[in-house]
C-alpha positions in Angstrom: 114.4 97.9 158.4 110.9 96.4 158.0 109.3 99.8 158.0 111.7 100.8 155.2 110.8 97.7 153.2 107.1 98.3 153.7 107.3 101.9 152.7 109.4 101.0 149.5 106.8 98.2 148.7 103.9 100.8 149.0 105.8 103.4 146.9 106.6 100.9 144.1 103.0 99.5 144.1 101.5 103.0 144.0 103.8 103.8 141.1 102.7 100.7 139.2 99.0 101.4 139.9 99.5 105.0 138.7 101.4 104.0 135.5 98.7 101.6 134.5 96.3 104.4 134.0 98.4 106.1 131.3 98.6 104.7 127.7 102.1 103.6 126.9 104.0 105.8 124.4 103.9 104.4 120.9 107.0 102.3 120.0 109.0 103.9 117.1 109.4 101.4 114.3 112.8 100.4 113.1 114.1 102.7 110.4 112.2 105.8 111.5 114.3 108.8 112.5 112.8 112.0 113.9 113.6 115.0 111.7 111.3 117.7 113.2 109.2 118.2 116.3 106.8 120.9 117.3 104.0 121.0 120.0 101.4 119.8 117.3 103.4 117.1 115.6 106.6 115.1 115.2 107.9 114.3 111.7 109.9 111.1 111.0 112.0 110.0 107.9 111.2 106.4 107.0 114.7 105.2 106.0 113.4 101.8 105.0 111.2 103.5 102.3 114.1 105.1 100.4 113.8 103.8 96.8 114.4 104.8 93.2 111.5 106.5 91.6 110.5 105.2 88.1 113.9 103.4 88.0 115.6 106.8 87.5 119.0 106.9 89.4 118.5 110.6 89.9 115.1 110.4 91.7 114.7 109.2 95.2 111.3 108.3 96.8 110.7 108.1 100.6 108.0 108.5 103.1 107.7 111.4 105.7 105.5 110.3 108.7 103.8 112.8 110.9 102.5 111.8 114.4 100.0 114.3 115.6 99.8 115.4 119.2 96.0 115.6 119.2 94.0 113.0 117.2 91.6 114.4 114.6 88.1 113.1 114.7 86.4 112.9 111.3 83.1 111.5 112.5 80.9 109.2 110.4 82.1 106.1 112.3 85.7 106.5 111.2 88.5 106.2 113.7 90.4 109.3 114.7 93.6 110.3 112.7 96.7 109.9 114.8 99.3 110.0 112.0 99.9 110.5 108.2 102.4 109.4 105.6 103.4 111.6 102.6 105.1 110.2 99.6 108.0 112.5 98.6 110.3 112.4 95.6 113.6 114.3 95.4 115.4 115.1 92.1 119.1 114.8 93.0 120.3 116.7 90.0 118.0 119.7 90.2 117.4 120.0 94.0 113.6 119.8 93.4 111.0 117.9 95.4 107.4 116.9 94.8 104.7 115.4 97.1 102.6 112.7 95.6 99.8 112.4 98.2 99.2 111.7 102.0 97.6 108.8 103.6 96.0 109.3 107.2 96.1 106.5 109.6 94.4 105.4 113.0 97.6 104.8 114.9 100.9 106.6 115.3 103.8 106.0 112.8 101.5 105.4 109.9 100.1 102.2 111.4 96.6 100.9 112.0 93.9 101.3 109.5 93.8 103.8 106.6 91.3 106.5 107.6 91.4 108.6 104.5 93.8 109.7 101.8 94.6 113.0 100.0 95.9 112.7 96.4 98.1 115.6 95.4 98.7 116.8 91.9 102.5 116.5 92.1 104.3 119.9 91.5 108.1 120.1 91.4 109.4 122.8 93.6 113.0 123.9 94.3 114.3 123.8 97.8 117.4 125.3 99.4 120.2 123.0 100.4 120.2 124.7 103.9 116.8 123.3 104.8 115.2 120.2 106.1 114.5 118.8 102.6 118.1 119.9 101.6 119.4 117.7 104.5 117.2 114.8 103.4 118.3 115.3 99.8 122.0 115.1 100.9 121.3 111.8 102.7 119.0 110.2 100.1 121.2 111.3 97.1 124.3 110.1 98.8 123.2 106.4 98.6 124.5 104.6 95.6 121.4 104.1 93.4 122.5 100.5 92.6 121.8 99.7 96.3 118.2 101.0 96.2 115.1 99.0 95.5 112.5 100.2 93.0 109.6 102.2 94.4 106.1 100.8 94.1 104.5 101.5 90.7 102.1 104.0 92.3 103.4 106.1 95.3 
């Protein structure tokens, strides 16, 4: 019995020592739901970002967050990029979507410090209902607009 306890203790301690060398997986913040995953990245819908755009009940703004499998080094003393957050707006009447920019962050889930940003010239583009954006449209446009907050003045 003592040999079994000793062996168990060694296995447990070895497991603890080994697990201490790996970085813990980042904790997914509340309100983030995975919508797409590939070997390069995982995309999350930030449900807590859902808002009216320009106080228009037919326009919904939200964030899509990408966590990258491999950090990107920019150099120049900037921290590596681990994630990005894109501002998307969907027109519930016309099944159109536009992206208003992307911000890159030093930590997963659009956390940490802002490393850089890319401003997009927003272009409305149609999307099929049988697509990822179509599914997000169904969810976002299914929310009563009176229950949504206003989006920040500049996405």
